[in-house]
C-alpha positions as CSV (number, residue, x, y, z in Angstrom):
1,M,-10.4,23.9,49.4
2,R,-8.9,23.0,46.1
3,I,-7.8,19.4,45.4
4,K,-4.7,18.8,43.5
5,R,-4.5,15.6,41.6
6,S,-0.7,15.4,41.0
7,L,-0.3,12.3,43.2
8,H,-3.0,10.3,41.5
9,A,-2.0,11.5,38.0
10,K,1.6,10.4,38.7
11,K,0.5,7.1,40.1
12,K,-1.7,6.4,37.1
13,R,1.1,7.3,34.7
14,R,3.6,5.1,36.5
15,E,1.2,2.2,36.6
16,R,0.6,2.6,32.8
17,F,4.3,2.4,32.0
18,L,5.0,-0.4,34.5
19,K,2.1,-2.4,33.1
20,A,3.4,-1.9,29.5
21,A,6.9,-3.1,30.7
22,K,5.6,-6.1,32.5
23,G,7.4,-8.8,30.5
24,Y,10.8,-7.0,30.4
25,R,13.8,-8.6,32.1
26,G,15.2,-7.5,35.5
27,A,14.8,-4.1,37.0
28,I,13.3,-2.7,33.8
29,S,9.9,-4.2,34.6
30,R,10.0,-2.9,38.2
31,R,11.6,0.6,38.1
32,Y,9.6,3.4,36.6
33,K,12.4,5.4,35.0
34,L,13.9,2.3,33.3
35,A,10.5,1.0,32.3
36,K,9.6,4.4,30.7
37,Q,12.9,4.5,28.7
38,H,12.6,1.0,27.5
39,Y,8.9,1.4,26.6
40,Y,9.7,4.3,24.3
41,R,12.6,2.5,22.8
42,A,10.4,-0.6,22.2
43,K,7.7,1.5,20.5
44,W,10.4,3.1,18.3
45,Y,11.8,-0.2,17.3
46,A,8.3,-1.5,16.6
47,Y,7.7,1.5,14.3
48,V,11.0,1.1,12.5
49,G,10.5,-2.7,12.3
50,R,7.3,-2.3,10.3
51,K,9.1,-0.3,7.7
52,I,12.0,-2.7,7.6
53,K,9.6,-5.6,7.1
54,K,8.2,-4.0,4.0
55,R,11.8,-3.6,2.6
56,D,12.6,-7.2,3.4
57,Y,9.5,-8.5,1.6
58,R,10.2,-6.5,-1.5
59,S,13.8,-7.8,-1.5
60,L,12.5,-11.3,-1.2
61,W,10.0,-10.8,-4.1
62,I,12.8,-9.4,-6.3
63,T,15.1,-12.3,-5.5
64,R,12.4,-14.8,-6.4
65,I,11.5,-13.0,-9.6
66,N,15.1,-12.8,-10.6
67,I,15.7,-16.5,-10.1
68,A,12.6,-17.5,-12.1
69,A,13.4,-14.9,-14.8
70,R,17.0,-16.3,-15.2
71,Q,15.6,-19.8,-15.6
72,N,13.6,-18.4,-18.5
73,G,16.6,-16.6,-20.1
74,L,16.1,-13.0,-18.9
75,K,17.6,-10.9,-16.1
76,Y,15.3,-9.3,-13.5
77,S,15.9,-5.8,-14.9
78,Q,15.2,-6.9,-18.4
79,L,12.0,-8.6,-17.4
80,M,10.7,-5.5,-15.6
81,H,11.7,-3.2,-18.4
82,G,10.0,-5.5,-21.0
83,L,6.8,-5.6,-18.9
84,K,6.9,-1.8,-18.6
85,L,7.2,-1.5,-22.4
86,A,4.3,-3.9,-22.8
87,N,2.2,-1.8,-20.4
88,V,1.7,-4.8,-18.1
89,A,0.7,-3.6,-14.7
90,I,1.5,-6.4,-12.3
91,N,3.2,-5.8,-9.0
92,R,6.3,-7.6,-7.7
93,K,4.4,-9.5,-5.0
94,M,2.1,-11.1,-7.6
95,L,5.0,-11.8,-10.0
96,A,6.9,-13.6,-7.2
97,E,3.8,-15.6,-6.3
98,L,3.5,-16.7,-9.9
99,A,7.2,-17.5,-10.1
100,V,6.9,-19.8,-7.1
101,N,3.5,-21.4,-7.5
102,D,2.7,-21.1,-11.2
103,P,5.8,-21.2,-13.4
104,S,3.9,-21.7,-16.6
105,S,2.0,-18.4,-16.3
106,F,5.2,-16.7,-15.2
107,S,6.9,-17.9,-18.4
108,E,4.0,-16.2,-20.3
109,Y,4.9,-12.9,-18.7
110,V,8.6,-13.5,-19.6
111,K,7.5,-14.2,-23.2
112,I,5.6,-11.0,-23.3
113,A,8.6,-9.1,-22.0
114,K,11.0,-10.7,-24.5
115,E,8.7,-9.8,-27.4
116,H,8.5,-6.1,-26.4
117,L,12.2,-6.0,-25.7
118,E,13.0,-7.3,-29.2
119,K,10.5,-4.9,-30.7
120,H,12.0,-2.0,-28.8
121,A,15.5,-3.0,-29.8
122,T,14.8,-3.0,-33.6
123,V,13.1,0.4,-33.5
């Protein structure tokens, strides 16, 4: 006699979703259909949230760099263009870290950018 495992398979699948939805409010943590829907939605939001977090950090770094650059007499776009002309390969995360924690070395980068901007403008 052949044994079908649909009952056990369904039971395991339901248990998995209900376990994942354990901390959810109300019926969502107790009803399979709702638990399944909210589980998939939560996973999707988690995935999207990881992308948004990267955007948010980049925006924060740019803001910090812009503030520090303006204190040194340059705009953010001018600073980045000057550093590109000088072939200085430093990412925004490190520039923002320097802007906050080590303003003297950040001002050196600003100086380099200014020199190459002036050199580029005269040519």
